[in-house]
BAGU-565222 format. One record per residue (C-alpha): x, y, z; residue number from 1. Coordinates in pm, 1 decimal. Layout:
((X,Y,Z),NUM)
...
This chain:
((1715.0,-3977.7,1013.7),1)
((1384.5,-3819.9,1122.3),2)
((1376.2,-3447.9,1189.7),3)
((1378.4,-3366.5,1561.1),4)
((1469.0,-3004.2,1631.2),5)
((1385.6,-2671.9,1474.8),6)
((1744.0,-2638.9,1350.2),7)
((1720.3,-2978.1,1178.1),8)
((1391.3,-2874.8,1021.0),9)
((1543.7,-2557.3,877.5),10)
((1834.1,-2759.9,737.0),11)
((1588.4,-3005.4,576.7),12)
((1448.5,-2723.9,361.1),13)
((1780.7,-2638.7,200.8),14)
((1880.0,-2742.5,-149.5),15)
((1533.4,-2819.1,-280.6),16)
((1459.6,-2745.3,-643.0),17)
((1165.6,-2511.9,-578.9),18)
((1034.4,-2248.9,-818.2),19)
((954.1,-1957.8,-584.6),20)
((892.9,-1605.4,-714.6),21)
((908.2,-1296.0,-494.0),22)
((902.4,-937.8,-625.4),23)
((913.0,-1076.5,-980.5),24)
((1237.2,-1264.9,-924.6),25)
((1319.3,-1630.6,-874.4),26)
((1440.7,-1695.1,-518.4),27)
((1761.0,-1901.2,-516.7),28)
((1733.4,-2031.8,-159.9),29)
((1409.4,-1950.3,27.6),30)
((1564.3,-2047.2,363.4),31)
((1807.3,-1755.4,342.7),32)
((1570.1,-1489.9,210.7),33)
((1516.4,-1231.7,488.7),34)
((1147.5,-1191.3,408.8),35)
((1077.4,-1565.5,404.6),36)
((1298.1,-1675.9,694.1),37)
((1074.0,-1544.6,978.4),38)
((793.4,-1772.4,858.3),39)
((1033.5,-2067.7,858.3),40)
((1137.3,-1979.2,1212.8),41)
((771.7,-1998.6,1320.1),42)
((738.8,-2354.2,1186.6),43)
((1070.0,-2448.3,1349.9),44)
((915.4,-2354.0,1684.0),45)
((663.8,-2640.1,1640.4),46)
((955.3,-2884.0,1643.1),47)
((1131.0,-2729.2,1940.2),48)
((810.7,-2725.0,2146.3),49)
((768.2,-3099.3,2085.7),50)
((1116.8,-3149.0,2230.9),51)
((1074.1,-2913.4,2526.2),52)
((713.3,-3003.4,2612.8),53)
((663.8,-3352.0,2473.9),54)
((337.5,-3423.1,2656.6),55)
((179.7,-3110.4,2508.5),56)
((316.9,-3110.7,2153.4),57)
((356.1,-3481.8,2078.1),58)
((148.5,-3798.0,2114.4),59)
((177.5,-4176.3,2094.5),60)
((53.7,-4291.8,1754.5),61)
((-126.9,-4623.6,1726.8),62)
((-43.0,-4623.0,1355.0),63)
((334.8,-4637.8,1396.9),64)
((362.9,-4694.7,1772.2),65)
((592.5,-4389.5,1777.3),66)
((583.2,-4069.4,1978.5),67)
((501.0,-3825.9,1697.6),68)
((457.8,-3453.3,1660.3),69)
((97.6,-3369.3,1749.2),70)
((53.8,-3196.7,1412.8),71)
((95.4,-3541.0,1249.0),72)
((-117.2,-3734.4,1499.4),73)
((-457.8,-3881.5,1415.3),74)
((-686.9,-3790.2,1704.1),75)
((-771.1,-4101.9,1905.0),76)
((-978.0,-3933.4,2175.9),77)
((-1142.8,-3608.3,2275.1),78)
((-838.6,-3549.2,2494.2),79)
((-618.0,-3553.4,2184.0),80)
((-828.4,-3275.2,2031.1),81)
((-818.3,-3074.2,2353.9),82)
((-440.5,-3107.4,2362.8),83)
((-423.5,-2984.8,2003.4),84)
((-598.1,-2667.0,2117.3),85)
((-367.7,-2622.3,2415.2),86)
((-65.1,-2667.5,2189.2),87)
((-204.3,-2418.9,1938.0),88)
((-253.1,-2152.7,2202.8),89)
((96.4,-2209.6,2339.0),90)
((252.8,-2173.5,1993.7),91)
((55.2,-1854.3,1935.7),92)
((202.2,-1719.2,2258.2),93)
((555.7,-1818.9,2155.7),94)
((546.8,-1682.7,1799.5),95)
((285.1,-1405.3,1791.2),96)
((195.2,-1519.0,1439.8),97)
((65.0,-1807.3,1229.5),98)
((286.6,-2113.7,1273.1),99)
((136.7,-2270.5,959.3),100)
((78.4,-2634.0,1055.2),101)
((-286.9,-2649.9,1161.2),102)
((-414.3,-2689.8,803.2),103)
((-207.0,-3002.3,746.3),104)
((-310.2,-3151.6,1079.6),105)
((-678.6,-3091.5,1010.5),106)
((-647.1,-3223.5,653.3),107)
((-496.6,-3551.5,775.4),108)
((-766.5,-3601.8,1038.8),109)
((-1056.7,-3520.4,807.1),110)
((-919.3,-3740.3,528.1),111)
((-875.8,-4028.7,771.7),112)
((-1251.1,-4060.7,819.5),113)
((-1359.6,-3959.0,467.4),114)
((-1132.2,-4209.4,287.6),115)
((-1259.6,-4479.6,522.9),116)
((-1619.2,-4405.6,423.3),117)
((-1540.3,-4382.1,50.4),118)
((-1376.1,-4724.9,72.0),119)
((-1676.2,-4855.8,264.8),120)
((-1906.2,-4756.4,-22.7),121)
((-1688.3,-4823.5,-328.8),122)
((-1428.1,-5077.6,-207.1),123)
((-1152.6,-4835.0,-308.8),124)
((-797.6,-4844.9,-163.0),125)
((-781.7,-4480.8,-48.5),126)
((-777.9,-4533.5,326.6),127)
((-500.7,-4791.4,308.2),128)
((-296.4,-4555.4,89.9),129)
((-352.2,-4270.3,334.5),130)
((-244.4,-4483.6,630.7),131)
((77.6,-4576.3,447.9),132)
((138.8,-4209.0,375.0),133)
((79.8,-4121.8,742.2),134)
((328.1,-4392.2,847.3),135)
((592.5,-4234.4,624.6),136)
((541.8,-3876.5,740.8),137)
((522.3,-3975.1,1108.0),138)
((849.6,-4168.4,1082.9),139)
((1026.7,-3880.7,903.5),140)
((851.0,-3604.4,1103.8),141)
((764.6,-3395.9,798.4),142)
((559.0,-3077.4,769.8),143)
((234.4,-3124.2,576.7),144)
((65.7,-2836.7,396.6),145)
((-305.7,-2858.8,323.2),146)
((-418.3,-2698.3,-4.3),147)
((-794.1,-2649.9,-29.2),148)
((-879.7,-2299.3,-156.1),149)
((-904.3,-2260.7,-535.1),150)
((-903.3,-1919.6,-710.2),151)
((-1269.7,-1999.7,-804.6),152)
((-1308.6,-1761.6,-1101.7),153)
((-1677.8,-1675.6,-1148.3),154)
((-1832.4,-1757.6,-811.1),155)
((-2177.8,-1798.0,-965.3),156)
((-2062.4,-2098.9,-1169.3),157)
((-1963.8,-2453.5,-1077.3),158)
((-1609.0,-2572.8,-1151.6),159)
((-1715.9,-2754.2,-1470.0),160)
((-1897.1,-2439.0,-1594.4),161)
((-1600.6,-2202.9,-1572.7),162)
((-1469.7,-2032.8,-1885.4),163)
((-1119.4,-2132.2,-1775.0),164)
((-1127.7,-2481.9,-1619.4),165)
((-795.7,-2421.5,-1444.4),166)
((-941.9,-2182.6,-1185.9),167)
((-1028.8,-2502.1,-998.0),168)
((-766.6,-2775.6,-964.1),169)
((-863.5,-3074.8,-1176.9),170)
((-743.2,-3397.3,-1337.0),171)
((-626.5,-3362.3,-1698.2),172)
((-476.9,-3707.0,-1754.9),173)
((-455.6,-4054.9,-1603.8),174)
((-251.1,-4361.3,-1685.7),175)
((-136.6,-4683.9,-1521.3),176)
((119.0,-4494.9,-1310.0),177)
((-98.2,-4214.4,-1175.9),178)
((-275.6,-3890.1,-1261.3),179)
((-183.1,-3541.8,-1380.4),180)
((-348.0,-3233.2,-1229.1),181)
((-359.9,-2870.5,-1336.1),182)
((-486.9,-2552.7,-1172.5),183)
((-397.1,-2343.2,-870.6),184)
((-444.2,-2309.9,-496.2),185)
((-466.5,-1961.5,-344.3),186)
((-378.3,-1817.4,-0.5),187)
((-163.5,-2120.3,79.5),188)
((-35.2,-2087.2,433.2),189)
((314.9,-2220.8,487.5),190)
((323.7,-2408.0,155.9),191)
((686.4,-2322.8,75.7),192)
((783.2,-2430.2,428.6),193)
((619.0,-2773.3,391.4),194)
((775.3,-3102.1,288.6),195)
((453.3,-3241.4,140.6),196)
((131.7,-3083.6,10.6),197)
((-210.8,-3247.8,29.1),198)
((-453.6,-3091.4,-220.3),199)
((-831.3,-3123.0,-174.2),200)
((-1156.8,-2994.9,-328.2),201)
((-1271.6,-2657.0,-202.4),202)
((-1652.3,-2701.5,-218.1),203)
((-1936.2,-2949.5,-268.9),204)
((-1940.2,-3093.0,-622.1),205)
((-2190.4,-3240.0,-868.5),206)
((-2153.3,-3524.1,-1118.8),207)
((-2035.4,-3285.8,-1391.2),208)
((-1750.1,-3184.1,-1159.1),209)
((-1600.2,-3534.3,-1122.5),210)
((-1262.1,-3424.6,-1260.4),211)
((-1239.1,-3174.8,-973.2),212)
((-1313.2,-3437.3,-706.9),213)
((-950.1,-3523.7,-649.9),214)
((-727.7,-3552.5,-342.4),215)
((-358.3,-3630.9,-352.9),216)
((-21.9,-3578.3,-187.5),217)
((287.0,-3441.8,-361.9),218)
((630.4,-3326.1,-247.0),219)
((647.0,-2949.0,-209.1),220)
((922.4,-2942.3,-470.1),221)
((737.6,-3159.8,-723.8),222)
((804.8,-3077.6,-1092.3),223)
((541.3,-2843.4,-1232.1),224)
((481.0,-2651.2,-907.4),225)
((536.5,-2275.5,-905.4),226)
((495.2,-2055.8,-597.0),227)
((425.6,-1683.4,-618.1),228)
((487.1,-1533.1,-274.7),229)
((214.0,-1313.2,-127.5),230)
((289.4,-961.8,-4.9),231)
((208.2,-852.3,347.5),232)
((179.4,-508.4,501.2),233)
((522.0,-374.2,606.3),234)
((688.7,-698.0,487.9),235)
((1004.6,-529.7,354.9),236)
((1092.9,-409.3,705.7),237)
((1235.0,-758.7,759.2),238)
((1486.1,-676.7,484.3),239)
((1610.4,-360.7,657.6),240)
((1898.4,-334.0,902.0),241)
((1803.2,-357.6,1268.1),242)
((1512.5,-534.3,1432.6),243)
((1299.6,-268.9,1603.6),244)
((1085.7,-152.4,1310.8),245)
((986.9,-507.4,1215.4),246)
((796.0,-532.0,1544.7),247)
((839.0,-908.3,1553.4),248)
((1170.5,-966.0,1377.0),249)
((1196.3,-1341.0,1440.6),250)
((854.0,-1476.6,1344.3),251)
((600.5,-1420.8,1067.3),252)
((342.2,-1607.6,861.8),253)
((345.9,-1705.0,495.2),254)
((99.4,-1725.1,209.5),255)
((157.0,-1796.7,-158.1),256)
((-31.8,-1872.4,-478.1),257)
((50.7,-2227.9,-590.1),258)
((39.8,-2304.3,-961.9),259)
((1.4,-2670.6,-1065.3),260)
((124.4,-2701.7,-1423.4),261)
((57.5,-3064.8,-1516.9),262)
((180.2,-3207.0,-1187.2),263)
((208.4,-3586.4,-1173.2),264)
((67.4,-3776.9,-874.0),265)
((137.3,-4152.6,-843.3),266)
((-161.3,-4373.7,-763.8),267)
((-33.3,-4458.3,-416.1),268)
((-62.9,-4087.7,-325.5),269)
((-418.2,-4045.0,-464.9),270)
((-686.7,-4047.5,-193.1),271)
((-996.0,-3943.3,-394.2),272)
((-1056.0,-3974.8,-766.4),273)
((-1398.5,-3878.8,-896.5),274)
((-1612.1,-3957.8,-589.4),275)
((-1774.6,-3615.1,-615.4),276)
((-2048.4,-3681.3,-357.3),277)
((-1782.4,-3709.4,-84.2),278)
((-1636.0,-3365.7,-156.0),279)
((-1892.8,-3195.9,67.2),280)
((-1822.6,-3441.5,350.7),281)
((-1450.9,-3368.8,324.5),282)
((-1500.7,-2991.4,319.2),283)
((-1740.4,-3001.0,614.6),284)
((-1521.1,-3225.5,827.1),285)
((-1209.5,-3028.5,744.2),286)
((-1377.4,-2699.3,834.2),287)
((-1515.3,-2855.9,1152.2),288)
((-1161.8,-2933.9,1265.5),289)
((-1011.4,-2615.4,1130.7),290)
((-1264.1,-2366.9,1266.3),291)
((-1199.1,-2501.2,1613.3),292)
((-825.0,-2478.4,1543.2),293)
((-860.8,-2101.1,1543.8),294)
((-810.1,-2107.4,1919.7),295)
((-450.6,-2042.5,1805.3),296)
((-556.0,-1676.9,1779.7),297)
((-599.7,-1666.7,2156.8),298)
((-225.0,-1721.2,2188.4),299)
((-169.8,-1417.5,1967.8),300)
((-432.5,-1236.9,2173.1),301)
((-234.5,-1314.8,2488.4),302)
((69.9,-1148.7,2330.0),303)
((-125.1,-840.9,2223.8),304)
((-291.5,-806.4,2564.9),305)
((54.7,-829.7,2720.5),306)
((186.2,-564.4,2482.0),307)
((-103.7,-332.1,2567.1),308)
((-44.4,-382.8,2940.2),309)
((328.4,-319.6,2892.7),310)
((281.1,6.4,2703.3),311)
((32.8,124.6,2968.1),312)
((300.8,55.8,3227.8),313)
((567.2,232.8,3020.5),314)
((332.8,530.7,2985.6),315)
((287.6,541.5,3363.1),316)
((-83.8,457.0,3366.3),317)
((-112.9,82.6,3444.9),318)
((-369.1,133.5,3721.6),319)
((-591.3,397.1,3561.9),320)
((-946.8,260.8,3576.7),321)
((-1037.2,287.6,3207.8),322)
((-707.5,120.5,3109.1),323)
((-773.7,-168.3,3346.5),324)
((-1128.3,-196.6,3213.0),325)
((-1002.6,-219.6,2854.3),326)
((-755.5,-491.7,2948.5),327)
((-1037.4,-681.4,3118.8),328)
((-1251.4,-649.2,2804.4),329)
((-965.2,-773.4,2584.3),330)
((-916.0,-1072.2,2812.5),331)
((-1288.4,-1149.4,2820.5),332)
((-1307.8,-1154.2,2439.9),333)
((-994.8,-1364.8,2409.0),334)
((-1115.0,-1625.2,2657.3),335)
((-1456.5,-1638.8,2489.6),336)
((-1285.6,-1755.0,2169.7),337)
((-1089.2,-2017.1,2359.7),338)
((-1394.1,-2139.9,2550.3),339)
((-1592.1,-2221.4,2236.1),340)
((-1298.8,-2390.7,2065.2),341)
((-1192.2,-2610.4,2351.5),342)
((-1555.1,-2696.2,2435.1),343)
((-1591.3,-2814.3,2073.5),344)
((-1295.2,-3046.8,2127.6),345)
((-1424.5,-3172.6,2462.3),346)
((-1755.5,-3268.2,2300.6),347)
((-1593.4,-3470.7,2024.2),348)
((-1728.9,-3803.6,1901.8),349)
((-1573.6,-4108.5,1742.1),350)
((-1630.9,-4165.3,1370.1),351)
((-1655.6,-4499.6,1189.4),352)
((-1285.1,-4487.8,1107.2),353)
((-1185.4,-4447.0,1471.4),354)
((-1067.2,-4086.8,1441.6),355)
((-1239.8,-3838.9,1674.1),356)
((-1423.3,-3537.5,1532.5),357)
((-1501.3,-3229.8,1741.0),358)
((-1845.0,-3070.0,1777.4),359)
((-1942.3,-2881.4,1461.6),360)
((-2178.7,-2623.0,1614.0),361)
((-1924.8,-2504.9,1871.6),362)
((-1645.6,-2510.2,1611.8),363)
((-1846.0,-2267.9,1398.7),364)
((-1924.8,-2050.1,1700.7),365)
((-1553.4,-2042.2,1781.4),366)
((-1456.5,-1935.1,1429.8),367)
((-1739.6,-1682.3,1407.7),368)
((-1611.8,-1522.0,1727.9),369)
((-1265.7,-1514.7,1570.6),370)
((-1398.6,-1313.1,1275.7),371)
((-1492.7,-1036.9,1523.0),372)
((-1312.4,-1035.0,1854.3),373)
((-947.7,-999.4,1741.3),374)
((-1047.6,-678.5,1562.8),375)
((-1189.7,-537.3,1885.6),376)
((-888.5,-657.1,2085.0),377)
((-666.0,-486.0,1828.0),378)
((-869.8,-165.2,1847.3),379)
((-839.9,-156.0,2224.0),380)
((-464.6,-221.3,2204.1),381)
((-426.7,76.9,1970.3),382)
((-646.2,283.7,2201.2),383)
((-422.2,208.6,2499.5),384)
((-99.5,254.1,2301.3),385)
((-180.2,596.5,2160.6),386)
((-89.2,769.7,1834.8),387)
((279.3,676.1,1844.3),388)
((177.6,335.9,1700.8),389)
((155.4,506.2,1360.7),390)
((381.1,812.8,1399.2),391)
((689.1,659.0,1560.8),392)
((1019.0,750.8,1391.9),393)
((1243.2,473.7,1262.1),394)
((1518.2,273.1,1429.5),395)
((1769.1,454.1,1208.3),396)
((1653.5,785.1,1356.0),397)
((1701.6,642.5,1704.3),398)
((2059.0,543.5,1619.0),399)
((2145.0,865.0,1434.7),400)
((2383.6,1080.7,1646.0),401)
((2181.5,1394.1,1568.8),402)
((1823.4,1270.4,1610.3),403)
((1879.2,985.0,1856.6),404)
((1932.7,1207.1,2162.9),405)
((1623.3,1408.3,2069.5),406)
((1409.5,1095.1,2051.1),407)
((1545.4,973.6,2384.6),408)
((1455.0,1311.0,2536.5),409)
((1104.9,1354.3,2393.8),410)
((981.1,994.0,2367.8),411)
((1035.3,914.8,2734.5),412)
((755.5,757.6,2931.5),413)
((763.3,707.7,3304.1),414)
((1094.1,726.9,3488.6),415)
((1313.3,421.4,3454.6),416)
((1174.6,306.6,3116.4),417)
((1420.2,277.8,2831.0),418)
((1299.7,465.9,2519.8),419)
((1411.9,180.7,2296.5),420)
((1200.1,-66.3,2496.4),421)
((900.3,164.3,2461.2),422)
((956.9,179.3,2085.4),423)
((984.7,-199.4,2064.4),424)
((649.0,-256.7,2233.0),425)
((482.3,5.4,2014.5),426)
((624.0,-160.4,1704.3),427)
((495.3,-499.2,1823.1),428)
((144.0,-355.5,1858.8),429)
((176.1,-203.4,1511.7),430)
((302.5,-535.4,1376.2),431)
((2.9,-729.3,1509.6),432)
((-272.8,-479.0,1431.3),433)
((-150.9,-302.4,1115.6),434)
((170.5,-466.2,999.0),435)
((292.9,-803.0,884.8),436)
((140.4,-1019.2,1157.5),437)
((-196.0,-847.8,1126.1),438)
((-230.3,-1093.0,835.8),439)
((-230.8,-1385.0,1077.9),440)
((-419.6,-1212.6,1357.2),441)
((-685.5,-1011.0,1173.4),442)
((-744.3,-1083.9,803.2),443)
((-676.0,-1454.8,838.9),444)
((-915.3,-1454.4,1134.7),445)
((-1180.0,-1311.2,904.1),446)
((-1136.5,-1533.1,598.5),447)
((-937.1,-1841.3,701.9),448)
((-1142.1,-2165.2,724.0),449)
((-1428.8,-1981.8,558.3),450)
((-1551.9,-1623.9,576.0),451)
((-1817.2,-1524.8,836.0),452)
((-2117.2,-1620.2,622.6),453)
((-1989.3,-1977.8,596.0),454)
((-2010.4,-2015.0,973.2),455)
((-2354.2,-1851.3,986.6),456)
((-2482.7,-2104.2,732.9),457)
((-2356.3,-2395.1,941.8),458)
((-2493.9,-2245.3,1263.6),459)
((-2832.0,-2194.4,1095.5),460)
((-2839.2,-2557.9,986.0),461)
((-2793.0,-2674.7,1343.0),462)
((-2977.9,-2422.5,1558.0),463)
((-3290.6,-2644.8,1590.9),464)
((-3558.3,-2380.5,1621.2),465)
((-3841.2,-2634.6,1611.2),466)
((-3690.9,-2825.0,1902.9),467)
((-3641.1,-2503.0,2100.1),468)
((-3997.1,-2384.0,2020.6),469)
((-4121.9,-2714.4,2158.8),470)
((-3929.4,-2654.4,2482.0),471)
((-4082.0,-2307.5,2517.2),472)
((-4435.3,-2424.2,2440.5),473)
((-4403.0,-2703.8,2693.9),474)
((-4316.1,-2459.0,2972.3),475)
((-4586.2,-2214.5,2861.9),476)
((-4839.4,-2500.8,2880.6),477)
((-4928.0,-2480.4,2513.2),478)
((-5071.6,-2801.2,2371.9),479)
((-4885.2,-2864.0,2049.3),480)
((-4938.7,-3206.3,1894.7),481)
((-4670.1,-3153.5,1634.3),482)
((-4357.7,-3357.4,1692.6),483)
((-4166.8,-3200.3,1405.3),484)
((-3813.2,-3106.6,1496.7),485)
((-3834.4,-3254.3,1844.8),486)
((-3531.8,-3477.9,1798.3),487)
((-3224.8,-3342.0,1971.8),488)
((-2920.9,-3259.5,1762.6),489)
((-2592.0,-3440.2,1811.7),490)
((-2475.4,-3130.0,1997.8),491)
((-2756.3,-3145.0,2257.1),492)
((-2728.6,-3520.4,2291.7),493)
((-2360.1,-3490.8,2371.4),494)
((-2427.0,-3208.7,2618.2),495)
((-2680.8,-3416.3,2808.8),496)
((-2472.8,-3732.7,2785.0),497)
((-2169.7,-3554.6,2931.4),498)
((-2377.2,-3391.9,3204.9),499)
((-2487.4,-3732.7,3333.1),500)
((-2131.6,-3859.8,3380.0),501)
């Protein structure tokens, strides 16, 4: 039976033979580990939202003719991409953390067009295989993890030039049944919480790197996979009694280092095998989708803005002018992120395969804003909250018969506000700006889907200075016979095309 609810999803993760290490020990059942469970809860919310708000979080698939979870849907229109963004913001609001499914969604959509174009050139069977895989996961309603980032080793050298070839995932064997891969994938969001993993190249490749030009799908509990769980700031608070100090006790993100030790992949799950010249296309299309997907951070921003407004109210200063001004600034920054991301989706175009791809320039602008604005929103939240964000005593002190009454006396805010409620909001602000969910809101905003320089490179490639110089010279009545660079980019063509509708 296909998975429907969050509870059914959690049950589907039980009893798998996974090799997961945390604090140097093998985890018997990840579902029941108190440090891992909050990240599982966040994924479960993606199932429950599809039940509660079907129009937002699910879509009719032309591949299976089923109503499927939007994270498994191949975008068939610009509206589909817009609805992805709206769903992502909603889930950010509901969880206050990374809900771990955007990578898989963006991997499926980017592979849909890239496999089509590889087949078009080489008459390979990749696209057909991918479609069959999509049929299976849509029918079963599985979680897909996308694994792109390799450890990389010496960044000045190509994969084939590395002293240790395993710092990039690569093919080590092939036979009539399939291939064997070895290497690792780093910073893998939600990998332990996935049912299937799709691994992909992490950068553009040359002919000498053919063994690294490989894409495939494997079960998350495939033999040869080892997961080493990543630490997060304040993560062990989820293992303590009580729920105040955790800040957000129910939801959290997840990252792990994945080790591939001679993992077998059957041919029907191989979607690229040596076509190195298509690696750059895959990376660029994936990042185009994924950088726009960072509108999810505006949902987290909504939570943090709400927490800042709540603590201002608890402190008795909700209408002080400089507090209101800071809340306005936080909102302005948050909506600026959302505007670029959703505009990128609105200006999508149809690829040869039929899948729709969002606008690349605006996707990179969206992600570049994300590398900056959440940090400023976090700074302003800390400013409004005050020093108690980092000096607040523990929940155990609040419940201690000796110290509890003292805390309730001296940590009061305005009349009528419960001290425990004030502590809870302060801990939430700490959680999102310094603690465990600062991973998903701040550091992931900086480095996920490419660090800031990656977006600047893409923006530079598309900024069309020659075209813009021509516009300026025309208005200044400068006779310039050069036509170089006068062609409009896809971005400008879509802008003008939309404006005429």
